[in-house]
C-alpha positions in Angstrom: 9.0 12.0 12.1 5.7 10.3 12.8 3.5 10.9 9.7 -0.3 10.4 9.2 -1.5 10.2 5.6 -5.2 10.2 4.8 -6.5 9.0 1.5 -10.0 7.7 1.1 -11.0 5.7 -2.0 -10.6 2.4 -3.8 -7.5 0.4 -4.2 -6.6 2.3 -7.4 -6.6 5.6 -5.4 -4.2 4.0 -2.9 -1.9 2.9 -5.6 -2.0 6.5 -7.1 -1.1 7.7 -3.6 2.0 5.5 -3.2 4.4 7.9 -5.0 3.5 10.6 -2.4 4.3 8.2 0.4 7.5 7.1 -1.2 8.8 10.7 -1.6 7.9 11.4 2.1 10.0 8.3 3.0 12.9 9.6 0.9 12.7 12.9 2.7 12.4 11.4 6.1 14.1 7.9 5.9 13.6 7.1 9.6 9.9 8.2 9.6 6.9 6.0 10.5 4.0 6.3 8.1 0.4 5.5 9.0 -2.2 5.5 6.3 -5.9 6.2 7.1 -8.0 4.6 4.3 -11.3 2.7 3.7 -11.4 -1.0 4.8 -12.0 -2.1 1.1 -8.5 -0.8 0.2 -6.5 -2.3 3.1 -4.8 -4.8 0.7 -2.5 -1.9 -0.5 -0.2 -2.9 2.4 0.5 -6.2 0.6 2.3 -4.3 -2.1 4.6 -2.0 -0.1 6.8 -1.7 3.0 6.4 2.1 3.0 3.3 1.9 5.1 3.9 0.9 8.8 0.3 0.9 10.0 -3.3 1.4 8.8 -6.3 3.2 10.3 -9.4 1.6 8.7 -12.1 4.3 8.5 -15.4 3.3 6.9 -16.6 6.7 5.7 -18.9 5.1 3.1 -20.7 3.1 5.7 -23.8 4.1 7.8 -21.8 5.6 10.6 -19.7 8.1 8.7 -19.5 10.7 11.5 -18.7 8.1 14.1 -15.9 6.8 11.9 -14.5 10.3 11.5 -14.6 10.8 15.2 -12.6 7.5 15.5 -10.1 8.9 13.1 -9.7 12.1 15.2 -9.3 9.9 18.4 -6.6 7.7 16.7 -4.8 10.7 15.3 -4.6 12.4 18.7 -3.6 9.1 20.4 -0.8 8.5 17.8 1.0 11.8 18.6 1.8 12.5 14.9 4.2 15.2 13.9 2.6 15.8 10.4 -0.6 14.9 8.6 -1.1 14.9 4.8 -4.6 14.5 3.5 -6.1 14.3 0.0 -9.6 15.2 -0.9 -11.3 18.4 -2.0 -14.0 18.7 0.7 -14.0 22.1 2.4 -14.3 20.4 5.8 -11.1 18.5 5.6 -9.1 21.4 7.0 -11.4 21.4 10.1 -10.9 17.6 10.4 -7.1 18.0 10.3 -7.2 20.8 12.9 -9.2 18.6 15.3 -6.5 15.9 15.2 -4.2 18.3 17.1 -1.4 17.6 14.7 0.8 20.7 14.3 1.9 20.4 10.7 -1.1 20.0 8.4 -1.1 19.7 4.6 -4.1 19.5 2.3 -5.7 21.1 -0.8 -6.7 24.7 -1.0 -10.5 24.7 -0.7 -10.9 28.3 0.3 -10.0 30.8 3.0 -10.7 28.3 5.8 -8.1 25.9 4.5 -5.6 28.7 4.1 -6.1 29.7 7.7 -6.1 26.2 9.3 -3.5 24.4 7.3 0.2 24.8 7.5 0.1 24.9 3.7 -3.0 24.7 1.4 -1.8 23.3 -1.9 -3.7 24.2 -5.1 -5.7 21.2 -6.5 -5.0 20.5 -10.1 -7.3 17.7 -11.3 -6.2 18.1 -15.0 -3.2 15.8 -14.7 -2.2 12.2 -14.0 -3.7 11.3 -10.6 -0.3 10.3 -9.1 1.0 13.9 -9.9 -2.2 15.4 -8.4 -1.6 13.6 -5.1 2.1 14.3 -5.2 1.4 18.1 -5.3 0.4 17.8 -1.7 3.9 17.4 -0.5 5.7 20.0 -2.7 6.0 22.3 0.3 7.7 19.4 2.2 10.2 17.8 -0.1 11.9 18.3 -3.5 11.8 14.5 -4.1 9.6 13.6 -7.0 8.3 10.0 -7.5 6.5 9.9 -10.8 5.0 6.4 -10.8 3.8 3.8 -8.2 6.5 1.5 -7.0 5.6 -1.8 -5.3 7.5 -4.6 -3.5 7.0 -7.3 -6.0 10.0 -8.8 -7.8 10.3 -8.8 -11.6 8.8 -12.0 -13.0 10.0 -14.3 -15.7 7.7 -13.7 -18.7 5.5 -16.4 -20.1 6.3 -16.5 -23.8 3.8 -15.1 -26.2 1.3 -14.5 -23.3 -1.7 -12.2 -23.1 -3.3 -11.8 -19.7 -7.0 -10.8 -19.7 -8.6 -9.2 -16.6 -12.0 -8.0 -17.7 -13.6 -6.9 -14.4 -14.3 -3.7 -12.7 -15.3 -3.1 -9.0 -18.7 -4.2 -8.0 -19.2 -0.9 -6.2 -18.9 1.0 -9.5 -21.4 -1.3 -11.2 -23.8 -0.9 -8.3 -23.5 2.9 -8.6 -24.3 2.8 -12.4 -20.8 3.4 -13.6 -20.3 1.2 -16.7 -16.7 1.3 -17.6 -16.0 -1.7 -19.7 -17.1 -3.7 -22.8 -19.6 -6.5 -22.5 -18.5 -10.0 -21.3 -19.4 -11.4 -24.8 -16.9 -9.0 -26.4 -14.2 -10.1 -24.0 -15.0 -13.7 -25.0 -14.7 -12.9 -28.7 -11.4 -11.2 -27.9 -10.1 -14.4 -26.3 -11.1 -16.4 -29.3 -9.4 -14.0 -31.7 -6.2 -13.9 -29.7 -6.0 -17.7 -29.6 -6.5 -17.8 -33.3 -3.6 -15.5 -33.6 -1.5 -18.0 -31.7 -1.4 -16.2 -28.4 -1.1 -17.9 -25.1 -4.2 -16.4 -23.4 -4.6 -16.4 -19.6 -7.9 -15.3 -18.0 -7.9 -13.9 -14.5 -10.3 -12.0 -12.2 -11.3 -11.3 -8.6 -14.4 -12.0 -6.5 -16.2 -9.0 -8.0 -15.8 -10.5 -11.5 -17.6 -13.8 -11.1 -20.6 -12.9 -13.3 -18.6 -11.6 -16.2 -16.2 -14.6 -15.9 -19.0 -17.1 -16.0 -20.4 -15.4 -19.2 -16.9 -15.5 -20.8 -16.5 -19.2 -20.0 -19.8 -20.1 -21.7 -19.4 -17.7 -24.6 -15.9 -18.5 -25.8 -15.8 -20.9 -28.8 -12.2 -21.8 -28.2 -11.5 -23.2 -24.7 -7.8 -23.4 -25.3 -6.9 -20.7 -22.7 -5.6 -20.9 -19.2 -8.4 -20.1 -16.7 -6.8 -18.7 -13.5 -10.0 -17.0 -12.2 -10.0 -17.2 -8.4 -6.3 -18.4 -8.3 -4.9 -15.0 -7.3 -5.7 -14.9 -3.6 -4.2 -11.5 -2.9 -3.2 -8.3 -4.6 0.4 -9.4 -4.5 -0.6 -12.7 -6.3 -2.3 -10.6 -9.0 0.8 -8.3 -9.3 3.1 -11.3 -9.8 0.7 -12.7 -12.5 0.6 -9.4 -14.3 4.4 -9.3 -14.1 4.6 -12.7 -15.9 2.5 -11.6 -18.9 4.1 -10.2 -22.0 0.8 -8.2 -22.7 -2.0 -7.3 -20.3 -5.5 -6.3 -21.4 -7.8 -4.9 -18.8 -10.6 -2.4 -17.9 -10.2 1.0 -16.2 -9.9 -0.6 -12.8 -7.3 -1.3 -10.0 -5.4 -4.0 -11.9 -4.4 -1.3 -14.5 -2.5 0.6 -11.8 -0.8 -2.6 -10.6 0.3 -3.1 -14.2 1.8 0.4 -14.3 3.9 -0.5 -11.2 4.9 -3.8 -12.7 5.9 -2.1 -16.0 4.0 -4.7 -18.1 2.8 -3.7 -21.6 -0.8 -2.9 -21.0 -3.8 -2.1 -23.2 -6.7 -0.5 -21.3 -10.3 -0.2 -22.3 -11.5 3.4 -21.8 -15.0 4.7 -22.3 -16.6 7.4 -20.1 -13.5 8.2 -18.0 -10.5 10.3 -18.8 -7.4 8.3 -19.7 -5.1 11.3 -19.4 -5.8 11.5 -15.7 -5.7 7.7 -15.1 -2.7 6.5 -17.0 0.8 8.0 -17.3 2.2 9.3 -20.6 4.0 6.1 -21.5 4.5 3.9 -24.6 4.0 1.0 -22.2 0.3 1.9 -21.3 -2.0 2.2 -24.3 -5.6 3.5 -24.0 -8.1 1.6 -26.3 -11.0 3.9 -27.1 -14.0 3.9 -29.4 -14.2 6.2 -32.4 -17.4 7.8 -31.2 -18.3 11.4 -31.5 -19.7 12.0 -28.0 -19.4 15.8 -27.4 -18.9 15.5 -23.7 -16.6 12.5 -23.6 -15.0 11.9 -21.1 -18.1 12.5 -18.9 -17.9 10.2 -15.9 -16.9 12.3 -12.8 -16.5 15.3 -15.2 -20.1 16.0 -16.0 -22.1 13.1 -14.4 -21.8 10.5 -11.6 -23.3 7.7 -13.6 -22.9 6.6 -17.3 -25.5 7.3 -20.0 -27.7 4.6 -21.5 -26.2 4.7 -25.1 -22.6 4.0 -24.1 -21.3 4.8 -27.5 -17.9 5.3 -25.9 -17.7 1.6 -25.1 -18.7 0.3 -28.5 -15.3 -1.2 -29.1 -15.1 -4.4 -31.1 -12.8 -7.3 -30.3 -11.3 -6.9 -33.7 -10.4 -3.3 -32.9 -8.6 -4.4 -29.7 -6.7 -7.2 -31.5 -5.6 -4.8 -34.2 -3.8 -2.7 -31.6 -2.2 -5.7 -29.9 -1.0 -7.7 -32.8 
């Protein structure tokens, strides 16, 4: 079985999609799986051996339609037996039909999808994202993979450690999606945790340089391990998260890595819906403000950018520490 999977989005979306691919591999153990995704998320292949090949399709770039034409060409050339595609756009069923692949699975977006797809699956957004994606293959397999699984070995824990990863993607910031507390609050959190005797580790990726610089200058107690820039790949980050007894992060890709690594994780949530982004687990705890916003969560539900007041992110460092300690 030669399978093409299509899932556009950030690295978090690709981690959400892993259970779907894992279940397909369980159903078809000798299959070859190719994943079509955005170039910014290609590092997902560092975390798994489920994916045999990648098609990098830059649908967010200036040449969107040329990129989609490239996808159709690659799909036809690949002689795939089956294609599974996420996304709720009504034109996806047409795209899948143009690939010439006989077995086509996607979400039900109306009559056209019901006609063109082998099976149009109902899209239920009111659930954990892994489950939402996994619904796509319910007509194909009875296997059910609940959480992301990655090829990173269990790590020996650093005693009494708290790993801090404060950043969010630069793309979300540029689009006006504020999803985390200010850098100064992260700095205060580090100070408080050190005062509590915790072994604090600071980490971040290239997108996080600005917030890391502010944290470095704002912390009063410099007795923490600064590993910013030391994780050179997504796998390096996964190994570091695996070593931490406790992980504190924003609503961003490292959160989903932590779910796969089964590390005790505290996640800052503001305008987004924690019920859709984290599993129901005692291991993953949402840290939220006690605000009275009537439309919270709003981001992606009611608006594409966050509001100016951001009452939902008025979370103090003391509040976070009280949950951890």
